[in-house]
C-alpha positions, 0 to 999 in steps of 0.5 A: 346353390350357385347364388349361395356360393357366389355371395360369400365369395364376392363379400370376401373379395370386396374386403380384400380390396378394402384392405389393399386400398387402406394399405396404399393410403397409409403408405402414401401418407407415410411417404408424404410425411417423409418428403414434407419433413425437410420442408417443415424443418426449413420453415422452422429454421426460417421462422427461428432465424426471423425470430433471432433477427427480431430479437437482435434488432430489439436489443440494438434499439434498446442499446441506442436508447440507453446511450441516448439517455446517458448522453442526455444525463451527461449533457444535463450535468455539464451544462451550466444552464441545467444547474439552476441558472441565476436568472431563472426565478426561484420555484415557490415552495410546495406545501409539506403535504404535497411534497410528501405525496408528489413523486420525486423528479428526475433530478431528485431521483438521480441525486438519491441514486448517487447518494445510495451508490456513494453509501454502498461504495463506503460500505463495500470494502472492495471499492477502497482498494484495500491492499496488504503486503507481508514481510518477514525474516528468519535469522541465525546469528553468532559471535564472540562478544561476551554474554551472547549466544548463537541463536536462531531468531525470528525477525519482524513479521510486518503487515504493510496495509494501504487503502485508497479511502477516496481519490485524495485520501489514503490510509497507510499503516505498518503493523509489526509482530516481533519477539523481545529478548525475553522471547515474548511476542508483542504487536506494535503499530509502527506507522498509522497515517491518513494522507491527503494529497491534492497535488504534487506540491502539497501532501499532508499526513496525520498520525504516526510516521518515520521522522524525515531525518536523513535518507535511510529512515524514510527510504527503508521502513520495517522490512529487512527484505527491502534492504540490501544488508541484514539490518539498518545502520547503527545510527538508524536503529529503532528506539527499542533496539537501542537506537539513538535517534527519534525514529518515530514521531506522532503528529503532522507531516507535510511534504511536496515538490518545490517548483525548481525545474530540472533540480526537482527540489522537495521539502518535508516539514513535521511537527510532533510529540518527539521522543520521551525522556522522562525515564529510560523505562518509558516508551520512547515514542509518545503515542498518546501523551506528550510529557511536555507542552513543547513539540518537536519540529523537523524540516528537510530539503532534498533534491533529485536532479534529472541530470543524474539518474538515481542521485539524491542529496539533501539536509534536515534539521530537527529540534526538541526539548527533553525533560528528564525527571530530576535533571535540567531541560535539555535542548536537542538539535539533530543536523543531518545531511546525505548524498546517495546514488541508487540504481537497479544494479548499483547503490552508494549510500552516504549519511552524516549527522550531528546530535547536539544536547544542551542542558539548560543552565550548563555551558557544556554542550554534548555533540555526538557525531556519526556517519555511515557509507554503504556501497553495493553492486549487483551481478545477476542474482548476487549483490555483494556489499560493504558498509562502514559506520561510526558513532562517537558519543561522550561517556557523560552524554545525558540522554544515551550515556552507554553508546560511547564509541562504535565503529567498524566494517560490515561485509556481506553478500545478498542472493535473490533466490526469487523475486520474493525470497532473499538470502543474506550472509553478513560479517561485522566487526565492531570496535568499542571504547573501554571494551574489547572489539568483537566479531559477529556472523549473521545468516538471514532469510528474508521474504515477502508475500 
């Protein structure tokens, strides 16, 4: 009986000890894991730092190799010896089959890479630096001239587009949207020029340009926002607005700086189709076909002396032959001179010209003199201005017989509401020959974008 009681007791005692021993081992393992975790993390961090350090060293070595390769290529490109020296024997031509199978050498590979890169640049319009600026204006005009009404009027929407085709070739164009007196909109390419500019002394342009007669025509183009007043002087009105000058021309124009020290003398030489004269209904600018074989020529000289900041003075001579239908050929000469002073806060423009028309076979010559003067001063955002203009054409003038006498003052105020928006208010009084004088008032909102 005793043994039967002790044996089970002993068995139960050993089982409890085993369980207590297992429990202690588990606690010991957990404690070791907790104590070893920081050491493991430190080891992992050290391993990560070593890995990052190795990566950085590898990148540095790669950059050094690339820099050495670039230096080697630049040295090979600039070295005269690397560019096929004259004393080196010419390589014997390889068979066609060998050329087709042999891989391209470094020089050929580089040439192909450059060619592909150049082609990609020509295909990628972003590398030509295409730029578009927009100008526009909205007007409110009224006056007491017979037959006119007070009206709101949309002015010109001018898209000024330029592009650097290459380092020396540039493209310039002006695309204008405007409405005619019949309220119909039309689109005109007012300027389209491809310019080649190798240096300051010689620049040549081909296409449609503003003729370099005087100063105003090449200083202010088809944007009223760039001009102080609401519009151009009558002498420089555009052809489709009743202007009497060949404002536009299609042909070639060359310009540049003449070595002249501090005088800063410049020249402009132009050859083009000239203006149309066969019919008053014909398009004034001969964009495609010249009505005769003769060409209009214009030559201008002007100086911008360094001694007086903003000063410019010069002269120009224009000559052409006009061939109206049913009338003798007319020799046209336009002489112009100008003296202007333009500074950020002050402006004084003065121009005078003489238009001479000499019909073939007639002893009579028709002279039309004209001038304008404009002065303005800026105070902050406000710029008041004054202009007086004068044109006196003969009543029997063979090219523009309806011009006659036009003279009178203009007074206005320009307010620059921001760097891109200007508000102008202008009063005009115009005296005419054989007609009553009239007054006009214009309010203009000009802007750029």
